C-alpha positions, 0 to 999 in steps of 0.5 A, a space after each residue: 771286892 766279894 760283892 763286886 765278883 759276886 755276878 762271876 758266880 752266877 754266871 758260872 752256875 749258869 754256865 754248869 746248867 747250860 753246858 749239858 744242852 750243848 756238849 757232846 755225849 761221853 760215848 761220842 766224844 769216845 768214838 771220835 777219839 777211837 777213830 779219829 772221825 768226826 760224827 755229828 751225834 745224831 745227825 744225817 752225816 751221809 755216812 750209812 754207817 752213822 745214818 743207820 744208828 737213828 740216834 735222836 737229836 734235838 739238833 741243837 749245835 754242840 761245843 767241841 769237846 776242847 771248847 767245852 773243856 775250856 768253858 768248865 775250866 773257867 766255870 770251875 775256877 771261879 766257883 773255887 775261887 768263891 769256895 775259898 775265900 767264903 771260909 775267910 769272910 764268914 766265921 765257919 764252923 769245922 763241918 763247914 771247914 770240911 765240907 770246904 776242902 771236900 768242895 775244893 777237892 772235887 773242883 780241883 780235880 775236874 779243873 785238872 781233868 779238863 786242862 788235861 783233856 785240853 792240852 795232852 789229849 785226855 779222855 773225857 771222864 764219864 765222872 764230870 756230869 755226876 761230879 757237876 751235879 753235885 758241885 751245883 748241890 752244894 751251891 744252889 742252896 734251894 735245891 740242897 733245901 728241896 732235896 733234903 725235904 724229899 729225902 727226910 720225907 721218903 725216910 719217914 715214909 720208909 715203912 710203907 716202902 719196905 711192906 711194898 718191896 716185901 710184897 713184891 718180892 712175896 708175888 716174885 716168889 709165888 710166880 717162880 713157884 707157879 710158873 718156873 721152866 721146871 713147871 712142864 704145863 707153862 713155856 714162859 721166860 718170865 719166871 726161869 730163875 728168881 732174879 727173872 722172876 723178881 725184875 718182871 714183878 717189879 715191871 709188872 707192878 708198874 703195868 709197863 708189861 701188863 697184858 704181855 706177862 699173862 698171855 703165855 699162861 692165858 691159854 693154859 689156864 684161865 684162873 692164872 689171871 687171878 694171880 696178875 690181876 690180884 696183885 695189881 689190885 692190891 698193890 697198885 690201887 691199894 699200896 701204891 695210894 696207901 704210899 703217896 697218903 703216907 707221902 702227903 701227910 710226912 710233907 705236911 707235918 713238916 712243914 706245919 712244924 716249919 711253921 711252928 718253928 717261925 712263929 715261936 722265934 717270932 714270939 720269943 722276940 717280941 716278947 723281949 722287945 715288949 719287955 725291952 720296952 716295959 724297962 723304959 720311962 715311961 712304959 710305953 707298949 709300942 714303937 714309932 715308925 721312925 723308931 722301928 726303922 732307926 731300931 732294926 734297920 728296916 723301912 716301912 713303906 706305904 703305911 699309914 700308921 704311924 706306931 707299930 704296937 708291939 703284940 700284935 
């Protein structure tokens, strides 16, 4: 039964991946519920007020809120079924059971929200897209593995990230001391207080506000360029490249460790098989193709060899 219905799980996952492209934004649904009007969320409506918003649109047809809620109820119900049935079909560990209970609770919550929206005209929750992402994160193994890999690489590179944060904070404090409004020589809003100084220095680190942030101070003293240019030279061209190198080295180390672990498991398996073959009389260090297929249930395709040596 599980194998027969398994394609439904893939359809439900695909539906949840597709639904963000054809669903109305939450702000649009809330506006409809508040005014009983039907704006087309970015399409030309003929209404001057709505058209003045200038909301960009892909012109992809959008589902009505109730139709989207109905499709979500079906897909979440299918995923709930597979979440529960997997515990009974497999020998689940205690951690897996706790994870299953948590995911089942989230799915029941999402199903309840959508039923409320269909039958009781409930409002659309802003948390639903976030929770739906975590549901996909749970069901798609490769997505979990890649995010785990990224998280571990970032964790291994925490030292260089702390150095960069300290560097930005240090220069933001220097900028506050040099260019704050208390200094009568300069009149700029970039360094009025410490929060503004932190934010604008962080934006400067990305070069998004350069040279705009420097221009108010340039006419007063050309030497102020040393602060901004020096900050970018060290931060952007040295620290950022250093962080990239650390990320690459951490990722490479983890990949090599994974390959070495696979090779170790392979060698241990072959050693066990060699010892088992040596216990037979007469001794032989090979298996015929027929013996190999019968022993391991693996069919050998397009092989010109009649034997498979265990230590190759």
